[in-house]
Structure formats: C-alpha cells, structure tokens
C-alpha positions in Angstrom: 74.7 -94.4 16.7 75.9 -93.7 13.1 79.5 -93.8 14.2 79.0 -97.4 15.4 77.4 -98.7 12.2 80.8 -99.7 10.8 81.1 -102.3 13.6 78.1 -104.3 12.4 79.0 -107.9 11.7 77.5 -111.3 11.1 78.7 -114.4 12.9 77.9 -117.9 11.8 78.1 -121.1 13.8 78.1 -124.7 12.6 74.6 -125.4 13.8 72.9 -122.0 14.2 73.7 -118.4 13.9 75.6 -117.1 17.0 75.8 -113.6 18.4 77.2 -111.9 21.5 75.3 -109.7 23.9 77.5 -107.4 26.0 76.9 -107.8 29.7 77.7 -104.7 31.8 77.7 -104.1 35.6 75.4 -101.1 35.5 71.8 -100.2 35.0 70.9 -99.3 31.4 67.3 -98.2 31.4 67.0 -94.8 29.8 70.7 -94.6 28.8 71.3 -97.5 26.4 72.9 -95.3 23.7 75.1 -93.6 26.3 76.3 -97.0 27.7 76.8 -98.4 24.2 79.1 -95.5 23.3 81.3 -96.4 26.2 82.1 -99.9 25.0 83.3 -101.6 21.8 80.0 -103.4 21.0 79.4 -105.7 18.0 76.3 -104.9 16.0 74.1 -107.3 14.2 72.8 -106.9 10.6 69.5 -108.5 9.9 69.2 -110.6 6.7 66.5 -111.1 4.0 65.6 -114.8 4.5 63.1 -115.3 1.7 63.5 -114.2 -2.0 59.8 -113.7 -2.5 59.9 -111.2 0.4 62.9 -109.1 -0.8 61.2 -106.2 -2.7 64.3 -104.0 -2.0 67.4 -104.2 0.1 67.7 -101.9 3.1 70.2 -101.8 5.9 68.8 -103.0 9.2 71.2 -103.1 12.2 70.8 -103.5 15.9 73.1 -103.3 18.9 72.2 -105.5 21.9 73.1 -104.7 25.5 72.5 -106.4 28.9 72.7 -104.6 32.2 71.9 -105.2 35.9 68.3 -104.1 35.4 67.4 -105.6 32.0 68.2 -106.1 28.4 68.2 -103.4 25.7 68.3 -103.2 21.9 69.2 -100.2 19.8 67.9 -100.6 16.3 69.1 -98.4 13.4 67.3 -99.3 10.1 67.3 -97.6 6.7 64.1 -95.7 5.8 64.2 -94.1 2.3 62.7 -90.6 2.2 61.8 -91.0 5.9 58.7 -92.8 4.8 57.5 -95.1 7.5 54.1 -96.8 7.7 52.9 -96.5 11.3 49.1 -96.6 11.5 48.5 -98.5 14.7 48.5 -96.4 17.9 46.9 -98.7 20.5 48.5 -101.4 22.6 47.9 -105.0 21.5 47.0 -104.1 17.9 48.4 -105.6 14.7 51.6 -103.6 14.2 52.9 -106.3 11.9 50.8 -104.7 9.1 53.0 -101.5 9.6 56.7 -101.1 9.3 57.7 -103.2 12.3 60.7 -104.3 14.4 60.5 -107.4 16.5 62.3 -109.1 19.4 61.9 -112.8 20.1 63.8 -114.1 23.2 63.9 -117.6 24.7 65.7 -117.8 28.0 68.1 -120.7 28.7 66.3 -124.0 29.6 62.9 -122.4 29.0 60.1 -123.7 26.7 58.7 -120.2 26.4 59.9 -117.4 24.2 58.7 -113.8 24.5 57.7 -111.6 21.5 57.7 -107.8 21.3 56.7 -106.1 18.1 56.9 -102.4 17.6 56.0 -99.8 14.9 57.3 -96.3 14.4 54.8 -94.9 16.9 56.2 -97.1 19.6 53.0 -99.1 19.6 53.5 -102.6 21.0 52.1 -106.0 20.4 53.6 -108.2 23.2 53.0 -111.8 24.0 54.7 -115.1 25.1 54.8 -118.3 23.2 54.8 -121.8 24.7 56.7 -124.4 22.7 55.0 -127.7 23.1 56.7 -131.1 22.9 53.9 -133.3 24.4 50.2 -133.8 23.4 47.5 -136.2 24.7 46.4 -139.3 22.8 44.4 -137.5 20.2 47.1 -135.0 19.4 45.6 -132.1 21.2 48.1 -129.8 22.9 48.1 -129.9 26.7 47.9 -126.3 27.7 49.4 -124.8 30.9 46.7 -124.3 33.5 47.1 -120.5 33.5 46.1 -120.5 29.8 42.7 -122.2 30.4 40.7 -119.2 29.4 39.1 -117.6 26.3 40.7 -118.2 22.9 42.5 -115.4 21.3 40.3 -112.9 19.5 41.8 -111.2 16.4 38.7 -110.2 14.4 39.2 -106.5 15.1 42.0 -104.2 16.0 43.1 -105.8 19.3 44.4 -109.3 20.0 44.0 -111.0 23.4 43.7 -114.4 25.0 45.5 -117.4 23.5 45.5 -119.7 20.5 47.5 -122.7 19.4 49.0 -123.0 15.9 51.5 -125.3 14.1 54.4 -123.7 12.3 56.9 -125.9 10.4 55.8 -128.9 12.4 56.3 -127.1 15.7 53.2 -126.7 17.9 53.0 -123.2 19.6 50.6 -121.6 22.0 50.5 -117.8 21.8 49.4 -116.0 25.0 48.5 -112.4 24.2 47.5 -111.6 27.7 51.1 -111.4 28.8 52.4 -107.9 29.0 55.9 -106.4 28.8 56.9 -103.7 31.3 59.7 -102.1 29.4 60.3 -98.7 27.8 60.5 -97.6 24.1 61.8 -94.6 22.3 61.3 -94.1 18.5 62.6 -91.5 16.0 62.8 -91.2 12.2 65.6 -88.9 11.1 68.0 -88.6 8.1 66.4 -91.6 6.4 67.0 -93.9 9.4 64.6 -95.2 12.0 66.1 -95.3 15.5 64.3 -97.6 17.9 65.5 -98.1 21.5 63.9 -100.9 23.6 64.5 -101.8 27.2 63.0 -105.0 28.8 63.4 -105.6 32.6 64.7 -109.1 33.7 61.5 -109.5 35.7 59.5 -109.8 32.4 61.3 -113.1 31.9 60.7 -114.2 35.5 64.2 -113.4 36.5 65.4 -111.5 39.6 68.8 -110.5 38.1 70.8 -110.6 34.9 72.0 -114.0 33.5 75.5 -115.1 34.3 78.3 -114.6 31.8 78.3 -117.5 29.3 74.6 -118.0 29.5 73.0 -118.7 26.1 69.6 -117.6 25.1 68.0 -118.2 21.8 65.8 -116.0 19.6 65.6 -113.8 16.6 65.4 -110.1 15.7 63.1 -109.2 12.8 62.1 -106.4 10.6 58.9 -106.0 8.4 59.3 -103.5 5.6 55.8 -102.3 4.7 56.4 -98.9 3.1 56.2 -100.2 -0.4 54.3 -99.5 -3.6 50.8 -101.0 -3.8 50.9 -104.6 -4.7 54.5 -105.3 -3.5 55.0 -107.9 -0.9 56.3 -106.9 2.5 60.0 -107.3 3.1 61.0 -109.7 5.8 64.4 -109.7 7.6 65.5 -111.8 10.5 68.2 -114.0 12.1 66.6 -117.4 11.5 69.0 -120.1 10.3 67.6 -121.5 7.0 63.9 -121.2 7.9 61.7 -123.9 6.4 58.5 -121.7 5.9 57.7 -118.0 5.7 57.3 -117.3 9.4 59.4 -115.8 12.1 57.9 -118.2 14.6 60.3 -121.1 14.1 62.1 -121.8 17.5 64.2 -124.6 16.1 65.7 -122.1 13.7 66.4 -119.4 16.3 69.9 -117.9 16.6 72.0 -118.2 19.8 72.8 -115.1 21.9 75.6 -115.5 24.4 76.0 -113.0 27.3 79.6 -111.9 27.5 81.5 -109.3 29.5 
C-alpha cells in the first residue's frame, strides 16, 4: 500500500470530476491488495470541500478496483498518533459520528445510489437512496411500492426503514432496510488507517461486471472526528463544488469510468 501512495492523482473534467476504475478479468474478493500490487493503478486523493469543516489537513487516499465478482476499494488515510474514534460496534448504527469512510455509488442509467459508511471497527451503516424527479400535484414524493412501510427511526442507536429529505433542491428517499453483502477489513498502523472494502455486483442488482467504458457516478468521503473538544468534524469528498454541507448531492457526484 505505502509504495503505491506516490501514484495518487486528481483528475478534473469540464463538467464533473472524473476518475478511472481498473477493470480486471479475475475475482478480487479477499485479495484486493494483492491484485492492486500487480497493476499500475491510479489512486484518488479526497479533498476538503468546505472551509468551515477543515480543522486540519490529513492525507486521505483510495485505490478503486473492479473484478469479475465485484468492486473493491483500498483506503489509506492519515491518522495522527494512531488516534481513531470508533465507538459504534453494531450494524446500522450512526458511524458518521465516528471517524468514518464512505462509498456512494450510482450505477449507469439508475435513479438509485448506494451508500456504505464504515468506522475503524468495520461497523457498517448501509442503505440505498432513490433520487426523485417526479411528485404528485401537492409536491409529495411518489415512493416506490417496496418502500411503502414504516418511516425510518433514528431516535436511538439503530436506523431502519425509510425517510424522504430534500438536499440542495434534490428530493431523496433513504432506504435503510437495504443491506450490503460485502466484506470489510480494517487496521490502524503507523499512523495510517487501512480499510479494504469489497461489494459484490449482486448488491447493485447486476449479474456481472459492467462493460469497459461504462460510467458510474458517486463520491468517496471521509469524516475526521478525532479532534479536540469543540472542533468541527473534518469533511473530505469528491463532490464537484457542492452547494451545501452534505455529501448527499447526486448532481455533484464525480464520474467513475471502468477501464482495462
């Protein structure tokens, strides 16, 4: 991992940020690092997007990889003194109050993006988000039939069900009953947090890997919470000039192109 950090780069497009995801003809689950070491893979460095949420500047890099069985991400982020806030230990809890790394992915031609948020324990908050374009006459969002169930509950530790919110004029419905079926490994060592995430294609409703040249949209995020009392969390992401302080802005998502 450390030997590959020098290949981290940032690529900018005319309309949105653009990045490449290497597409390989082999399975990658359980061996993302090994496969990455066999190829010349471009890394991505996350950026601080909001001045008020830049309490300190830490390196935050990630190497994406796509295989026959799914998509993987190998994060390497700077953690001074190996101090990482990781209090949440139960699935579907609010890991965004901890030090947190996040993956948002929107497949091509889809009105859904998928969110996976993880802390240093490997604890996961996973969900899918419906991006709505149409409402009925009174402005109420028309929900997919499968979401006609109890509203999301977030009064305690766990979050489940769904709720609809408006972020930067975009109407979004969050479905917290969706579950990812991937694998995670997490380690803090030598003042770096190494997080490896694998997500099978079936989690996106796919039977196989996207074809070369396919473009997905999304963002990769970091929340830096190991700060002195009173300091604001640090927010890093790949959004293109976000309008408000929120990672959930699909119109500002970066583009990820699958390339061999």
